[in-house]
C-alpha positions as CSV (number, residue, x, y, z in Angstrom):
1,M,-5.1,24.9,20.9
2,P,-7.7,23.4,18.5
3,Q,-10.9,25.3,17.8
4,T,-14.2,24.0,19.1
5,D,-17.8,24.7,18.7
6,L,-20.0,23.3,21.5
7,A,-23.4,23.4,20.0
8,K,-26.1,22.6,22.6
9,E,-29.5,21.4,21.5
10,P,-32.5,21.3,23.9
11,S,-32.8,18.1,25.9
12,H,-35.7,15.8,25.1
13,G,-37.1,13.9,28.1
14,G,-34.0,14.4,30.2
15,S,-31.8,12.2,27.9
16,G,-28.7,13.7,26.5
17,C,-29.0,14.8,22.9
18,R,-26.4,17.6,22.6
19,K,-23.9,17.7,19.8
20,V,-20.3,18.4,20.8
21,V,-18.0,19.3,17.8
22,V,-14.3,19.3,18.4
23,G,-11.9,20.6,15.7
24,L,-8.7,18.6,15.5
25,K,-5.3,18.8,14.1
26,M,-3.2,15.6,13.8
27,D,-1.1,16.4,16.9
28,S,-0.8,15.6,20.6
29,P,-2.5,18.8,21.9
30,S,-5.6,18.0,19.8
31,K,-5.8,14.5,21.1
32,E,-5.6,15.9,24.7
33,F,-8.3,18.4,23.8
34,L,-10.6,15.6,22.5
35,T,-10.0,13.7,25.7
36,W,-10.9,16.8,27.7
37,A,-14.1,17.3,25.7
38,L,-15.1,13.6,26.2
39,V,-14.5,13.7,29.9
40,K,-15.6,17.3,30.8
41,V,-18.1,18.3,28.2
42,A,-19.9,15.3,26.8
43,H,-22.6,13.5,28.7
44,P,-24.2,10.1,28.2
45,G,-26.3,10.2,25.1
46,D,-24.5,13.2,23.5
47,T,-23.1,13.0,20.0
48,V,-19.4,13.9,19.7
49,V,-18.1,14.9,16.3
50,A,-14.4,15.1,15.7
51,L,-13.7,17.3,12.8
52,H,-10.5,17.8,10.8
53,V,-10.4,20.2,7.9
54,L,-7.7,19.5,5.4
55,G,-5.7,22.4,3.9
56,N,-4.4,22.3,0.4
57,Q,-0.9,21.3,1.6
58,E,-2.3,18.3,3.5
59,T,-4.2,16.8,0.5
60,A,-1.2,16.5,-1.8
61,N,2.1,14.6,-1.5
62,G,5.4,15.6,-3.0
63,D,4.3,14.5,-6.5
64,G,1.2,16.6,-6.2
65,K,-1.0,13.5,-6.1
66,S,-3.7,13.1,-3.5
67,S,-2.8,11.4,-0.3
68,L,-6.3,11.7,1.1
69,L,-6.7,8.0,1.7
70,S,-3.6,7.9,3.9
71,L,-4.9,10.9,5.9
72,V,-8.3,9.3,6.4
73,K,-6.7,6.1,7.6
74,A,-4.5,8.1,10.0
75,F,-7.4,10.0,11.4
76,D,-9.5,6.8,11.7
77,Y,-6.6,5.3,13.7
78,V,-6.4,8.3,16.0
79,L,-10.2,8.1,16.7
80,A,-10.2,4.3,17.2
81,V,-8.5,4.9,20.6
82,Y,-11.6,6.7,21.8
83,E,-14.2,4.2,20.6
84,G,-14.2,2.1,23.8
85,F,-14.2,5.1,26.0
86,C,-17.3,6.5,24.3
87,N,-19.1,3.2,24.6
88,L,-18.5,3.2,28.3
89,K,-19.9,6.7,28.7
């Protein structure tokens, strides 16, 4: 299960202003966990941060060259699915 840090900040004037940080891997359980955090933890006005920390093995391809751009594109693609949902909330 991905690690999370749910940092709460005091509410100002009753509007949501908390930050919800969700640590992700590039796998299905992480996507399910992000969905859970958006549905069960985040409230309207909250900021949700999806965080993926790259290990040394993830930042280099077979030739030892950086494949960071392809990883960023893949992560962006995964998160794009949630954009419409967040705009509704």
